[in-house]
N, C-alpha and C positions, 0 to 999 in steps of 0.2 A: 702601139695601141697594144694588146696583148682581145684577141677575138674569144667570145665566149660562147662558144657552140654550143651544140640542142642537147649535148651528151652533160654540161655540164651542169648547165640548167635545171636538169631533170634528177642528176644526183643530189643538186638543190634541194629540191622541189619534197624528194625520198630526204633529204636528212631532216626537211624542215617538221612534215610528216611526221616521222619518227620523236623529233622531239618536242611534240605535243602529245604524243601516244602517252610520252614516259610520263611529264608534269602531270597529265592528264588522273593514267596511273597512281602518283605520288601522292593525287592531292585529293583522291576518289580516294585512297585506302588509309590513310589521313601516316603517307607516311611508310610504308609496307608494313605497315596493325592491320589492317580490315580486309578479308579477304572473304569479304561477302556483295560477292558485286552487287548485290538487289537492292542493298541498308546508301550505294556509293553516291543518288544520287536523288535520297528522295528524304527527308527526315520522320524521324522516328518521334513511332507519336511518345513509346514511352519515353518521357524525358524525365536525367534522373537527379536528382535533389540534389545535393551540393553544399557542403559543406557553410555556412555562413561565415563569415572573418571578422566581426561582431559573437565576443560571450554575453551572454544574457543570461542573468540573475535565473534565481531556481531549475536551472532544470535536475536532470536525475542522474547518477555518474551510479553507471554501470558495473556488472563481474566479464571479468575477462573470459568468452567462452568463441571456445569455434568449432566450426563446423565442417564437414571433407563436403565436398559438391562434385557428387562423380554423376556424367553421362547424366540419364531422366529420369533418376532416382528422388521421393526428397526423402527432406530433410525438412523437417518439423525440431523448434527449440525455442525456451520460450526469454524471454527481458526479465534480468532479471536487476531491477536498477535497488539506488534506496536514497529519503531524505537527506539532500545537498542544501543550504543555501547561497553554495557559494556555484561562483561562471566554473562548469567542467568541460576541459578544452574536447573533442571526440579520440585525442588517442587514446584518454580517457575513459572509452563509452567502449561496446559491445566489438566482439574482431569479429570478420564471419570471414574467415580465406574459400577458394577454391579450389580446390587439385583435379588436372581435366585427366582424366586413361584413356589409352595405354602411358603407357609413361616418353614413350619415345611418340607418344604424338607429332604429326611434323606442324601442325601450329594449333598453341595451347591460353593463345589469352581469350581473356573473357568481355564478357559488360554483365554490369550491374540495372539493373532495376527494380524503385521501391513505388509498392503501389497499395490505393484499400484491400483489405480481399476482394469482400463487397461495396465496389462506389457506391452502388445506388441503393444502402442503402439509408433507411432509414436519418442514424446517423451519421454513415458519412456523407454524405448531399453536402451540395456545397459550402464542404471541407477542402482543405489541400493539407496531405499526408507533413512535407516540408514543416507546415506551425505543432509538429509535435511528435514528428522524430526529423536529423538530420541523418543523413548519409551522408559519407565521404570515401571517395573510393583511388586505391594506392596499389595501382599492379593489379596483382591476385585477390586481393584482401578490404572488402566494406567496413567502415566503421562506422556504430547506429551509436546515436547520442539519443537518450526522450528526456525534452521539454517538457510535454503537458503532460497532464489523463486523457485516454485516446478508450472510444467503448464501440469501434469496428476493428477484430485486426486488422495490420500490415502482414503484409507479402513483399520479402527478397525475392527476387529474381534472378535467377545471374546463365546465362547466355554464355554457346563457344562461335568467340567471334568467326573461325570458320564452317558451325554446321547449324544457325541457328534452333535444330530438331532435336540437335543436345543443350542441355539446359536440366535447371536445380533450382528448387525457392527452398525459402524461412521460415518460416512465419512469424509475427511478433505479434507477443503477445500485452496486453498491461494487469495487474491483477489490483483488485476495488484495492482503499486506500477504506483502515475507522476512521469517517470526521467528526462522531460526536456517542457515546456508551449517553443510555437510561437505564437506570435502577431500578427493575416494582421490585417494590414494596409494604404486601397487599393483607388487608386484614376483612379476610370477611367476605371477599371479594369487592374491594375496596382499593386506588390505592389511598393512601397515606404520605401525607409533606400537608405544608405550609398550605394552603388554601384548595387544600384537598388536590393539588396537582399532583405528575409521577414526577419521587424525587433526582433530581438531574446533578453533577462534580455544580453545580452554582452553590455554592456555602456560602454565608459571607457572618457561621465563627461562631451566634447559636448551635443551639441540640437544633435542630435540624424538626424534630417533630417527640410525645411520648407517647412510651410503647408503654404495652400492658405485660405488668407478668402474671405466667398464670394461659396468659391465651398464642393462640401461635400463629402463625405465619406466612407468609410465601416470597419468596425475595428468587428475583429472574435480571439477565443481565439482556437488553433489547439492543444490540450493536447499528448503527444506519452507516452504509455503507456510501464514494462516493465513483466514479466512473470505471469501466474496467472493461474484461472481452474475460478475462478470469473469476474464479471468487480465488477469496486467499483462505487456509485454513487457517482457525483459531482456536485455543482454548478457551476457557474460559474459568474465574477466581473470584472466588468474594470472602475477607477474609475480613470473621468481625473477632476485636479485641479492646480491650480498655480504653478509655481516650489518652487524648496526647496528658489531656490533664490529671487523667486521676494515676496514669503511669506515673509523672516527675512527681506529685502533692502526697501518696500511701504502697507506691510501688518500688519507690531507694531506686525510678529509673528507668528498670526494666521491667516488662512488659510479659505478665506472668501467666498469661494463656491464650488459647483462640479457637474459635468454631472455624471451620475452610468448610469451601461449598466449591468442586470443580463443572458440577451440571452445565449444559448448559440447557435445559430446562431448568422451567421453575419452582424450586424447591420447598415444601413446606417447612418448619421450624419453632420449631414450641420452646417462648420462652418460660423453662422452667429453674428448680432452683442445681437441674442438674449442670441448664447451660447456663445456670452463674458460677458454679460452678468449677466450669471446664473452662471458661470466657477468664476469671478474673485468683481462678486456684488460689494459694491461698489469703487470698489481696480478700477476701468473701468471706473463711471467718463464720459466720454466726448471721443468719441477714435480719437480725434490729444491729449488729455493729455494721453491714451494708447500705441499709436505708439512713442510719445513719451521715455515714460516708458521704451518696447519692440526694443526704440533705442537704447538703454544703450551700452555700452561697453563688459560689465562681461556680461548683463541679456543675449545679442548677443549670447557668445562666449556659456553662462549654457545652452539656450534658458527656455521662459517664460512660458512653459507650462507641465507637470508633465503625467504621463502616469503610472498610476499598472495596473498589471493585475495579476488571482490567477485566480487559480483549487482548491477551499478544500470542501475534502471525508473522508471517515470515518478515514482511512490506510495510506490515505499522501491527503501533504495540498504543491502548490507549488505556486510561488511567484517575479515576476517583476516589473523592474520598468524603460520606455523611460521617454528620455523627449524632447520636442519639439521642436521649436524654429517659429517665425512666418515670412512670404517671408513679407518685410514690404511695399516693392512696392499692396503689394494687401492691406494692413490693412490701408496705407495712404491716403490721398486725391489727386485719380486720377488729373493728370494735364492738362487743358483742350484747354494747349495753353501760349507762347511766347507773351509780344509786350518789347517794346521799345518807350523813351517816352521822349522830339521827339522824329523823326524819322528821325532830321535827323540836327546836325550841322554844322555852319559853321566859320570856325577857323580863 
């Protein structure tokens, strides 16, 4: 039998320690990719929100944008999503790519983290970022997919695995979306429509209200927005035309004219003969003929005038339409008196 010497035992012990050290370093460095020793045996307080395997409806598809991350510089970037009714894969989301400098750096791997910019804000408290934005990471690129509107800015942080003091951040904002429009149509300081309420785009088909020819009205749009962290840039438009029924009945299907407002502030509009000619063009002809057209049973029921109002933004657009009828007593020639002739008869 071979005799085991002390020297042999010492060699075995040394090899055992070397093997144990090798295994420990391999495990701690995640396969020799993470050389930040302080992170080997402690849990990372910043948890990466992973992409869920199952797709969800009504996600927001976002355009591909690239942000280069260099040293401790800060990169600011806004998410540019648009509404979608279908599930969108993370590969179609916004991509943030990290670049480590200098080019010949020995270790160029990075870690990505995502969290609320201010986790203690009233909106973010108690909410998980992963319920609003998915982030998946592949090498030097993180992909973000929006899932629903959020009201606190999100920050994506990228750190060097070699030196976590070298980092960069990317801020993610959500643009507010329009969720309601209100058309302000006022006469002498009062909102006019059925029931005395503001006119909205819930039209049933009949003329929503009657307006007086010869009177001044103030028109404007009040938009209402949903949750978001930044405002959208929008344009306003109010267009007054002949109603669809009036166009098909008297204009051969062609809209004869229009009166357009594009101000975000309420604007005064005088409903007079000049206004009517601008809207109705040659279909107007004269006050008496126009009165006859507007006094027909079908036109009275649907309204002779249509108001289309819209707010258009980069992220959302809403449009509403109402029909208006004329108070015929203000459109026709006023009655000056009544006479009978002869004034006396004998039978």
